[in-house]
C-alpha positions in Angstrom: 50.2 132.7 174.6 52.3 131.0 172.8 55.6 133.0 171.7 55.7 133.8 167.7 58.0 131.5 166.0 60.7 133.8 164.2 60.4 134.5 160.5 62.5 131.4 158.5 62.4 129.3 162.1 60.1 126.8 160.2 62.3 126.6 156.9 65.7 126.1 158.9 63.8 123.1 161.0 62.7 121.9 158.1 66.2 121.7 156.6 67.8 120.7 159.9 65.3 117.7 160.2 67.3 116.0 157.3 70.2 116.0 159.0 69.9 112.2 159.9 69.0 110.8 156.1 72.3 113.2 154.7 74.3 111.5 157.6 73.5 107.9 156.6 73.9 108.5 153.0 77.5 110.2 153.3 78.2 107.7 156.2 77.8 104.8 153.8 80.0 106.0 151.6 82.7 107.7 154.4 84.5 106.5 157.0 86.1 109.4 158.4 83.6 110.7 160.9 84.9 114.5 160.7 84.9 114.2 157.2 81.0 113.0 157.4 80.4 115.9 159.7 82.0 118.4 157.5 80.0 116.8 154.3 76.7 116.8 156.7 76.8 120.5 157.5 78.0 121.5 153.6 75.0 119.6 152.3 72.7 121.0 154.9 73.9 124.8 153.8 73.6 124.3 150.0 70.0 122.9 150.8 69.5 126.2 152.8 70.3 128.2 150.2 68.4 126.5 147.6 65.0 125.9 149.9 63.5 129.3 148.8 63.6 128.1 145.1 62.2 124.4 145.8 58.8 123.0 146.3 58.9 121.3 150.2 58.4 118.3 149.1 61.6 118.1 147.1 63.7 119.1 149.7 64.4 115.5 150.6 65.5 114.1 147.5 67.6 117.3 146.7 69.3 116.9 149.9 70.2 113.1 149.1 71.5 114.2 145.4 73.4 117.0 147.1 75.1 114.6 149.7 76.0 112.0 146.8 77.5 114.9 144.7 79.5 116.1 147.3 80.7 112.7 148.5 81.6 112.3 144.5 83.6 115.4 144.4 85.8 114.8 147.8 86.2 111.5 145.8 87.7 112.8 142.7 89.7 115.8 144.5 91.5 113.2 146.5 92.2 111.2 143.4 93.5 114.0 141.8 95.6 115.0 144.8 97.3 111.6 144.9 98.4 111.9 141.1 99.8 115.5 141.9 101.7 114.3 145.2 104.9 114.2 143.7 104.6 118.3 142.2 105.8 121.0 144.2 103.6 123.0 145.6 103.2 126.3 144.1 100.5 128.9 145.7 99.9 130.7 142.3 97.2 129.7 140.1 98.9 129.3 136.9 97.3 130.0 133.5 96.6 126.5 132.5 97.1 125.1 128.7 93.6 124.3 128.7 92.0 127.5 130.0 91.4 129.0 126.8 89.8 125.6 125.3 87.6 126.0 128.5 86.7 129.9 127.9 86.3 128.8 124.4 83.7 126.1 124.8 81.6 128.2 127.4 81.4 131.2 125.1 80.2 128.6 122.0 77.6 127.3 124.7 76.5 130.5 125.5 75.9 131.1 121.8 74.4 127.8 121.2 71.9 128.5 124.4 70.9 131.9 122.9 70.1 130.5 119.6 67.8 127.5 121.2 65.6 130.6 122.7 62.6 131.7 120.6 63.3 134.4 118.8 61.6 137.2 120.5 62.5 136.5 123.9 66.0 136.0 122.9 66.0 139.7 121.0 64.2 141.2 124.0 67.0 139.5 126.7 69.8 141.1 124.0 68.3 144.4 123.9 68.2 144.5 127.7 71.5 143.1 128.4 73.7 143.9 125.8 72.1 147.3 124.4 71.3 148.5 127.7 67.5 149.2 127.0 65.2 149.7 130.2 62.1 147.8 130.7 60.2 150.8 130.2 61.6 151.6 126.7 61.3 147.5 125.6 57.5 147.8 126.9 57.0 150.7 124.6 58.4 149.3 121.7 56.8 145.8 122.2 53.2 146.9 123.5 53.6 145.7 126.8 54.2 147.3 130.2 57.7 147.2 132.1 56.4 145.0 134.5 55.2 142.0 132.0 58.6 142.6 130.1 60.3 142.0 133.4 58.5 138.7 134.1 59.5 137.9 130.6 63.0 138.5 131.3 63.1 136.5 134.7 61.4 133.6 132.5 63.8 133.8 129.4 66.6 134.0 131.7 65.4 130.8 133.4 65.5 129.1 129.9 68.8 130.2 129.4 70.6 128.7 132.2 69.0 125.2 131.5 70.1 125.8 127.6 73.5 126.9 128.5 74.2 123.8 130.9 72.8 121.3 128.0 75.3 123.2 125.4 77.7 123.0 127.5 77.7 119.2 128.4 76.6 118.7 124.6 73.8 116.6 125.3 70.3 116.1 125.3 67.8 115.2 127.9 67.3 111.2 127.9 63.5 111.7 128.7 61.1 114.3 127.7 60.2 115.1 131.5 63.8 116.5 131.9 63.9 119.6 130.6 60.4 120.8 132.2 61.9 119.8 136.0 65.1 121.7 135.1 63.4 124.7 133.9 60.9 124.6 136.9 63.9 124.5 139.0 65.9 127.2 137.3 62.7 129.6 137.4 61.9 128.8 141.2 58.6 127.6 139.9 57.3 125.6 143.2 54.0 124.9 141.8 55.2 123.6 138.7 57.9 121.5 140.7 54.8 119.9 142.4 53.0 119.6 139.4 56.5 117.4 137.7 56.8 115.9 141.0 60.1 117.0 140.5 62.0 115.7 143.7 61.2 112.1 143.0 62.8 112.9 139.3 65.7 114.0 140.4 66.3 110.8 142.8 65.5 108.8 139.6 67.4 110.1 137.0 71.3 110.9 137.8 71.9 113.5 134.8 69.0 115.7 136.0 70.7 115.5 139.4 73.8 116.4 138.3 72.8 119.3 136.1 70.1 120.7 139.3 72.8 122.1 141.5 74.3 124.6 139.7 71.0 125.9 138.6 70.3 126.1 142.3 73.7 127.3 143.2 73.6 130.9 142.5 74.9 132.3 145.3 76.7 135.9 145.9 75.2 137.3 142.9 74.0 140.7 142.8 70.5 139.8 141.6 70.5 137.7 145.2 72.7 140.3 147.3 69.6 142.9 146.5 66.6 140.8 147.1 64.6 139.2 150.1 62.0 136.4 149.7 59.4 135.8 152.2 57.2 132.8 152.1 53.3 134.1 153.0 51.2 132.1 154.9 50.2 133.8 158.0 49.7 137.3 159.1 53.6 137.1 160.9 54.7 136.9 157.5 52.8 139.7 156.3 54.4 141.8 159.0 57.9 140.3 158.1 57.5 141.0 154.3 56.4 144.8 155.3 59.6 145.1 157.6 62.2 143.6 155.4 60.7 145.2 152.4 61.0 148.4 154.1 64.7 147.9 154.7 65.4 147.0 151.6 64.0 150.1 150.4 65.5 152.4 153.0 69.0 150.8 151.8 68.0 152.3 148.4 67.6 155.7 149.6 64.2 156.1 149.7 62.4 159.0 151.5 60.5 158.2 154.7 57.0 159.0 153.2 58.1 156.7 149.9 59.1 154.1 152.4 55.9 154.0 154.5 54.1 153.8 150.5 56.3 151.0 149.7 55.4 149.1 152.9 51.6 149.8 152.8 51.8 147.9 149.4 53.7 145.3 150.2 51.4 144.6 153.3 48.1 144.8 151.0 49.6 142.6 148.3 50.8 140.0 151.5 47.1 140.0 153.0 45.6 139.4 150.0 47.7 135.9 149.7 46.9 135.2 153.4 43.2 135.9 152.7 43.2 134.5 149.5 45.6 132.1 148.1 47.8 131.1 151.1 50.5 130.2 150.4 52.5 132.2 148.2 55.6 133.9 148.3 57.0 137.9 147.9 60.0 138.6 146.4 61.4 142.3 147.1 64.4 143.3 144.8 66.5 146.4 143.8 66.1 147.4 140.5 68.4 149.8 138.3 67.6 151.7 134.7 69.9 153.9 133.2 70.4 156.6 136.0 67.2 155.6 138.5 67.0 152.6 141.4 64.0 151.5 142.6 62.2 148.7 144.3 60.4 146.0 142.6 58.0 144.1 144.5 56.8 140.7 143.1 54.0 138.8 144.8 53.2 134.9 143.5 50.5 132.4 144.7 49.3 129.3 143.3 45.5 130.1 144.6 42.2 130.2 142.6 42.8 133.1 140.4 40.9 136.1 140.0 38.1 135.6 137.5 37.4 139.1 136.8 40.4 141.5 136.9 38.7 144.4 135.7 36.6 144.5 138.5 39.2 143.5 141.4 41.4 146.5 140.2 37.8 149.1 140.4 38.0 151.2 144.0 34.5 150.1 144.9 35.6 146.3 145.1 36.4 144.8 148.4 37.7 141.1 148.2 37.0 140.6 152.2 35.3 143.8 153.2 37.6 145.6 154.7 38.8 149.2 154.5 42.1 148.2 153.1 43.3 149.9 150.0 43.5 146.4 147.8 44.8 146.2 144.2 43.5 149.5 143.1 45.2 151.1 145.7 48.4 149.3 145.7 48.2 150.6 141.8 48.4 154.0 142.7 50.9 153.7 145.5 53.6 152.4 143.1 54.9 154.2 139.9 54.5 150.8 137.8 51.8 147.9 138.5 51.1 145.0 136.6 48.9 141.7 137.2 48.7 138.7 135.6 46.0 135.7 136.9 44.5 132.7 135.6 41.7 130.8 137.1 42.8 127.7 139.0 46.4 128.5 138.3 47.1 131.4 140.6 48.3 135.3 140.1 51.4 137.1 139.6 51.9 141.0 140.9 54.6 143.1 139.9 55.1 146.5 141.6 57.8 149.1 140.9 58.8 152.1 142.9 61.3 154.5 141.5 63.5 157.0 143.9 63.1 160.3 142.6 66.3 162.1 142.1 68.4 159.1 140.1 70.5 157.0 142.1 
């Protein structure tokens, strides 16, 4: 029997396989072999960080764009060092005269980006981030559900990131296709990236290539540190999702009983993707509202969708004739449950479990 491939090994292999292409791109511009090696490694590291947010066909174009950007950045850095070579070295980072100007430009860009958002989305985001309203209170005032509000906030943040960069650059996209591509990249919407052929667009549009990197390079943020992403394609991925989701919940201080409930819900949702809508993705992240902490599970797929949601959420319904808990069982196991499905487009399930007793 063939040994099971370690979780993430296939993704790692896909990135490593890009090494020859990346090396050719860099070596055509850089002569120093050691510098080439360093830039190849840095390129592959950045692609590895971004791969969860990219549709597989976009990996190679993004690697080429990243390599070009790193070469350009190196050339700019070397030029700047030559200009300043006569200056004495000072290990301190002085407050440069232009620092205040840069801060003002960034603040103005953020204000302009907020103004470009639809009024309802902007108001919801400001109420959540600035005024501290949690998703439950926002849902109550807007006749929605906490899960739906969380989804809306995610989409709004993706739009805000794009509009902020546009405002900072003080430019508009050169083609009608640019903004949708950047938004799909910012949101990590792999299905939309595939539909737009985002990879080919990044290669042909230098303007989008330059803006795509900051949209993907979101490392070391609190959201990512308390988050795990697992591509769901096979039963092995179900096991991985259950294990990693349980471990993240354990870090949040859930009891052994609650850990079992969370792991069971994750298993059921992941198994549904394998059975009916593979491939998909499952994201488990830590969330907090006021004095309570919890775990949010978001499962997305680009499968056939569910034509009759009401029937699918009924206890007597079983999609594959098994004894699993299914969607209604997951809804009972978790504190909050929301599902959105469109036939021919896919399904998104959002579940939240809150830890009793506050933080």
